Backbone as CSV, one residue per row, in Angstrom:
resi,resn,N_x,N_y,N_z,CA_x,CA_y,CA_z,C_x,C_y,C_z
1,MET,41.527,-9.308,-5.532,40.582,-10.255,-5.816,39.638,-10.381,-4.715
2,LYS,39.976,-10.542,-3.380,39.013,-10.732,-2.325,38.239,-9.350,-2.203
3,TRP,38.812,-8.332,-2.272,38.049,-7.075,-2.342,36.991,-6.902,-3.348
4,GLY,37.104,-7.276,-4.509,36.093,-7.138,-5.800,35.165,-8.107,-5.469
5,ILE,35.285,-9.502,-4.886,34.135,-10.315,-4.591,33.396,-9.809,-3.499
6,GLY,33.992,-9.170,-2.660,33.244,-8.628,-1.485,32.410,-7.470,-2.057
7,LEU,32.903,-6.706,-2.836,32.019,-5.561,-3.553,30.872,-6.130,-4.266
8,LEU,31.071,-7.194,-5.003,30.142,-7.795,-5.820,28.902,-8.515,-5.025
9,LEU,29.311,-8.871,-3.930,28.403,-9.490,-2.865,27.492,-8.537,-2.298
10,ALA,28.387,-7.302,-1.938,27.599,-6.472,-1.386,26.434,-5.517,-2.330
11,ILE,26.779,-5.491,-3.538,26.000,-5.081,-4.617,24.638,-6.009,-4.830
12,VAL,25.163,-7.089,-4.856,24.024,-8.147,-4.904,22.921,-8.118,-3.875
13,LEU,23.648,-8.035,-2.673,22.571,-7.857,-1.375,21.760,-6.534,-1.442
14,LEU,22.518,-5.545,-1.634,21.794,-4.333,-1.675,20.649,-4.155,-2.731
15,THR,21.023,-4.761,-4.039,20.064,-4.733,-4.906,18.909,-5.656,-4.589
16,GLY,19.060,-6.772,-4.055,17.884,-7.719,-3.566,17.041,-7.117,-2.506
17,CYS,17.485,-6.189,-1.560,16.792,-5.559,-0.639,15.769,-4.616,-1.163
18,ASN,16.383,-3.724,-2.051,15.411,-2.715,-2.785,14.476,-3.344,-3.448
19,SER,14.705,-4.323,-4.387,13.743,-4.683,-5.213,12.592,-5.346,-4.754
20,GLY,12.568,-5.687,-3.391,11.244,-6.089,-2.730,10.316,-5.203,-2.255
21,ASN,10.735,-4.026,-2.199,9.818,-2.780,-1.996,9.357,-2.136,-2.998
22,ALA,9.590,-2.388,-4.190,9.085,-1.670,-5.321,7.994,-2.369,-6.099
23,PHE,6.916,-1.687,-6.496,5.871,-2.268,-7.237,5.762,-1.520,-8.626
24,THR,4.857,-2.000,-9.444,4.720,-1.298,-10.626,3.999,0.038,-10.413
25,LYS,4.631,0.939,-11.007,4.458,2.411,-10.773,3.151,2.584,-11.726
26,ILE,1.977,3.472,-10.794,0.752,3.525,-11.463,0.724,5.118,-11.603
27,ASN,0.503,5.657,-12.943,0.458,7.122,-13.226,-0.870,7.724,-12.615
28,LYS,-0.622,8.732,-11.934,-1.849,9.276,-11.190,-2.904,9.852,-12.157
29,SER,-2.442,10.056,-13.488,-3.379,10.617,-14.427,-4.152,9.382,-15.018
30,GLN,-3.748,8.037,-14.938,-4.179,7.065,-15.458,-5.543,6.535,-14.814
31,SER,-6.674,6.257,-15.717,-7.954,5.640,-14.994,-7.789,4.448,-14.575
32,PHE,-8.217,4.138,-13.439,-7.962,2.577,-12.975,-9.113,2.157,-12.053
33,LEU,-9.173,0.898,-11.814,-9.994,0.326,-10.829,-9.082,-0.630,-9.978
34,ALA,-9.045,-0.461,-8.857,-8.138,-1.204,-7.824,-9.172,-2.467,-7.057
35,THR,-8.792,-3.698,-7.335,-9.585,-4.755,-6.214,-8.607,-4.935,-5.113
36,VAL,-9.219,-5.112,-3.975,-8.739,-5.557,-2.859,-8.658,-7.114,-2.731
37,ASN,-7.553,-7.774,-2.832,-7.833,-9.253,-2.820,-7.294,-9.642,-1.440
38,ILE,-8.189,-9.931,-0.541,-7.996,-10.154,0.782,-7.268,-11.739,0.862
39,ARG,-7.507,-12.691,-0.004,-7.138,-13.993,0.313,-5.781,-13.903,0.180
40,ASP,-5.161,-13.378,-0.877,-3.626,-13.375,-1.085,-3.090,-12.199,-0.888
41,THR,-3.596,-11.263,-0.092,-3.246,-9.885,0.115,-2.458,-9.272,-0.848
42,SER,-3.474,-8.991,-1.848,-2.697,-8.166,-3.006,-3.721,-7.046,-3.511
43,LEU,-3.120,-6.312,-4.229,-4.000,-5.134,-5.120,-3.922,-5.569,-6.500
44,THR,-5.021,-5.498,-7.170,-4.864,-5.618,-8.571,-5.437,-4.484,-9.280
45,PHE,-4.701,-3.822,-10.338,-5.147,-2.803,-10.801,-5.597,-2.849,-12.418
46,ILE,-6.932,-2.698,-12.701,-7.547,-2.639,-13.982,-7.657,-1.510,-14.756
47,ASP,-7.453,-1.619,-15.856,-7.734,-0.464,-16.853,-9.045,-0.287,-17.342
48,GLU,-9.387,0.966,-17.983,-10.818,1.008,-18.462,-11.395,0.123,-19.318
49,ASN,-10.465,-0.810,-19.919,-10.992,-1.925,-20.731,-11.166,-3.253,-19.936
50,TYR,-11.152,-3.026,-18.697,-11.174,-4.062,-17.872,-10.071,-5.413,-17.853
51,HIS,-8.866,-4.592,-18.382,-7.829,-5.813,-18.285,-6.560,-5.156,-17.121
52,PRO,-6.156,-6.295,-16.275,-5.305,-6.242,-15.258,-4.044,-5.612,-16.019
53,PHE,-3.524,-4.579,-15.357,-2.218,-4.288,-15.879,-1.018,-4.153,-14.885
54,ALA,-1.483,-4.359,-13.388,-0.403,-4.284,-12.451,-0.981,-5.226,-11.061
55,LYS,-0.145,-5.932,-10.466,-0.598,-6.340,-9.263,0.405,-6.174,-8.160
56,TRP,0.068,-5.769,-7.057,0.971,-5.672,-6.002,0.728,-6.615,-5.036
57,ASP,1.535,-7.436,-4.832,1.686,-8.465,-3.681,2.199,-7.720,-2.266
58,ILE,1.249,-7.540,-1.506,1.453,-6.931,-0.083,1.550,-7.821,0.961
59,SER,2.694,-8.116,1.834,2.723,-9.121,2.737,2.137,-8.737,4.175
60,GLU,1.114,-7.926,4.159,0.251,-7.682,5.517,-1.078,-8.091,5.213
61,PRO,-1.711,-8.448,6.355,-3.189,-9.112,6.306,-4.188,-7.695,6.159
62,PHE,-4.079,-6.905,5.048,-5.113,-5.738,4.933,-6.188,-6.478,4.297
63,THR,-7.366,-5.437,5.005,-8.621,-5.806,4.395,-9.402,-4.778,3.756
64,GLY,-8.768,-3.553,3.535,-9.443,-2.482,2.934,-8.190,-1.560,2.466
65,ALA,-8.911,-0.688,1.411,-7.925,0.457,0.997,-8.490,1.766,0.756
66,LEU,-7.876,2.626,1.006,-8.469,3.914,0.568,-7.588,4.884,-0.253
67,LEU,-8.135,5.428,-1.458,-7.418,6.311,-2.322,-7.746,7.742,-1.930
68,LEU,-6.688,8.311,-1.692,-6.855,9.844,-1.316,-6.974,10.715,-2.376
69,ALA,-7.490,11.983,-2.262,-8.008,13.011,-3.010,-6.645,13.152,-4.190
70,ASP,-5.581,13.252,-3.773,-4.597,13.534,-4.664,-4.404,12.512,-5.643
71,ASN,-5.091,11.287,-5.839,-5.152,10.254,-6.743,-3.930,9.517,-6.960
72,ASP,-3.112,9.717,-5.858,-1.542,9.033,-5.716,-1.258,8.426,-4.702
73,THR,-1.926,8.779,-3.473,-1.776,8.044,-2.227,-2.834,7.029,-2.001
74,ILE,-2.434,5.798,-1.660,-3.358,4.719,-1.215,-3.139,4.316,0.282
75,LEU,-4.005,4.139,1.132,-3.846,3.719,2.508,-4.365,2.204,2.561
76,LEU,-3.769,1.323,3.093,-4.019,0.065,3.299,-4.271,-0.227,4.668
77,TYR,-5.357,-0.715,5.109,-5.448,-1.157,6.631,-6.309,-2.505,6.932
78,GLY,-6.187,-2.909,8.029,-6.901,-4.129,8.302,-6.890,-4.491,9.819
79,LYS,-8.152,-5.263,10.213,-8.378,-5.576,11.585,-7.171,-5.947,12.489
80,GLU,-6.216,-6.781,11.739,-5.275,-7.477,12.449,-3.821,-6.871,12.179
81,MET,-3.760,-5.393,11.474,-2.450,-4.591,11.376,-2.507,-3.622,12.384
82,GLU,-1.152,-3.568,12.800,-0.933,-2.412,13.820,-0.691,-1.045,13.343
83,LYS,-0.468,-1.157,12.003,-0.152,0.324,11.278,-1.167,0.268,10.089
84,VAL,-1.281,1.544,9.617,-1.989,1.786,8.420,-0.724,1.973,7.487
85,GLN,-0.795,1.510,6.309,0.486,1.598,5.450,0.004,2.558,4.471
86,VAL,1.004,3.399,4.181,0.635,4.449,3.097,1.555,4.398,1.913
87,TYR,1.016,4.149,0.766,1.705,3.994,-0.407,1.579,5.077,-1.549
88,SER,2.368,5.372,-2.215,2.618,6.158,-3.289,2.400,5.403,-4.607
89,LEU,1.248,5.566,-5.339,0.892,4.742,-6.409,2.076,5.351,-7.563
90,SER,2.379,6.463,-7.836,3.299,6.830,-8.773,4.681,6.618,-8.455
91,ALA,5.114,6.370,-7.228,6.446,5.788,-6.798,6.368,4.221,-6.809
92,GLY,5.220,3.574,-6.672,5.198,2.295,-6.485,5.836,1.603,-5.325
93,LYS,5.832,2.381,-4.238,6.379,1.922,-2.843,5.811,2.423,-1.823
94,LEU,6.095,1.786,-0.516,5.537,2.314,0.616,6.277,3.503,0.981
95,ILE,5.421,4.673,1.729,6.023,5.934,1.703,6.108,6.317,3.282
96,ASN,5.286,5.563,4.067,4.864,5.895,5.497,4.003,4.862,6.151
97,SER,3.982,4.862,7.492,2.805,4.125,8.060,2.626,4.723,9.302
98,TRP,1.390,4.534,9.654,0.763,5.426,10.979,0.447,4.226,12.021
99,GLU,1.185,4.277,13.084,0.745,3.638,14.173,-0.682,3.934,14.569
100,ILE,-1.523,2.860,14.636,-3.139,3.033,14.963,-3.432,2.112,15.753
101,GLY,-2.888,0.969,15.821,-3.267,-0.339,16.669,-4.151,-1.085,15.821
102,LYS,-4.273,-2.268,16.398,-5.242,-3.407,15.691,-6.636,-3.066,15.879
103,GLY,-7.517,-3.230,14.828,-8.941,-3.225,14.918,-9.516,-2.403,13.816
104,ILE,-8.727,-1.622,12.945,-9.388,-0.882,11.920,-10.219,-1.503,10.754
105,VAL,-11.566,-1.449,11.008,-12.245,-2.226,9.831,-12.893,-1.363,8.677
106,ASN,-12.702,0.035,8.854,-13.310,0.931,7.691,-12.630,2.062,7.618
107,MET,-12.198,2.803,6.488,-11.821,4.155,6.657,-12.481,4.718,5.373
108,GLN,-12.758,6.291,5.469,-13.346,6.944,4.709,-12.780,8.304,4.425
109,LEU,-12.828,8.775,3.439,-12.228,10.379,3.082,-13.510,11.187,3.364
110,LEU,-13.370,12.283,4.084,-14.475,13.120,4.401,-14.654,14.123,3.152
111,ARG,-15.893,14.524,3.240,-15.973,15.640,2.020,-15.114,16.664,1.654
112,ASP,-14.213,17.048,2.832,-13.251,18.010,2.605,-12.121,17.982,1.887
113,GLY,-11.951,16.344,1.849,-10.812,15.891,0.882,-9.534,15.784,1.727
114,LYS,-9.513,16.231,2.969,-8.290,16.516,3.935,-8.468,15.680,4.996
115,SER,-9.485,15.262,5.507,-9.714,14.511,6.825,-10.122,13.045,6.372
116,ILE,-9.634,12.369,7.290,-9.936,10.755,7.052,-10.588,10.266,8.628
117,VAL,-11.708,9.468,8.398,-12.073,8.820,9.578,-12.016,7.378,9.510
118,ALA,-11.544,6.785,10.789,-11.145,5.296,10.764,-11.939,4.626,11.717
119,VAL,-12.602,3.458,11.548,-13.347,2.946,12.598,-12.558,1.758,13.023
120,ASN,-12.565,1.750,14.543,-11.889,0.677,15.379,-12.738,-0.241,15.968
121,GLN,-13.137,-1.435,15.254,-14.022,-2.412,15.814,-13.515,-3.106,17.152
122,SER,-12.378,-3.124,17.388,-11.955,-3.811,18.617,-12.076,-2.910,19.754
123,ASN,-11.934,-1.637,19.792,-12.228,-0.784,20.953,-13.439,0.314,20.879
124,HIS,-14.077,-0.099,19.710,-15.471,0.565,19.629,-15.207,2.126,19.631
125,SER,-14.085,2.661,18.921,-13.860,4.158,18.666,-13.772,4.315,17.122
126,ILE,-13.765,5.628,17.028,-13.642,6.256,15.876,-12.298,7.338,15.629
127,TYR,-11.498,7.330,14.767,-10.319,8.104,14.834,-10.560,9.223,13.555
128,PHE,-10.175,10.394,13.855,-10.312,11.389,12.827,-8.723,11.899,12.472
């Protein structure tokens, strides 16, 4: 009996840990507009008819986002964030993070579609 209760508690605990990291999956072939909501640190995804179809509540103080050329990877950055967070839209989850330090105020994808430039306002530098 005790073993069964312990197993049930472990399953509930593990399920609770996993559900907090998943967001609504966004099909990379779907057309959308994404808004960066700085005040409540979220992303809202809007379809071609201007109807919101997903909202991702992010618990980091991000101030910008950059969609990469694969139309599946989105980078979230912010002046107060230590790391750039890398999300997969199709998986609906955080897949990586890059230690870059505080101060990133802008990121752009270069014309080659492979290189990214990041502007750090705190130390007056540019990263490629």
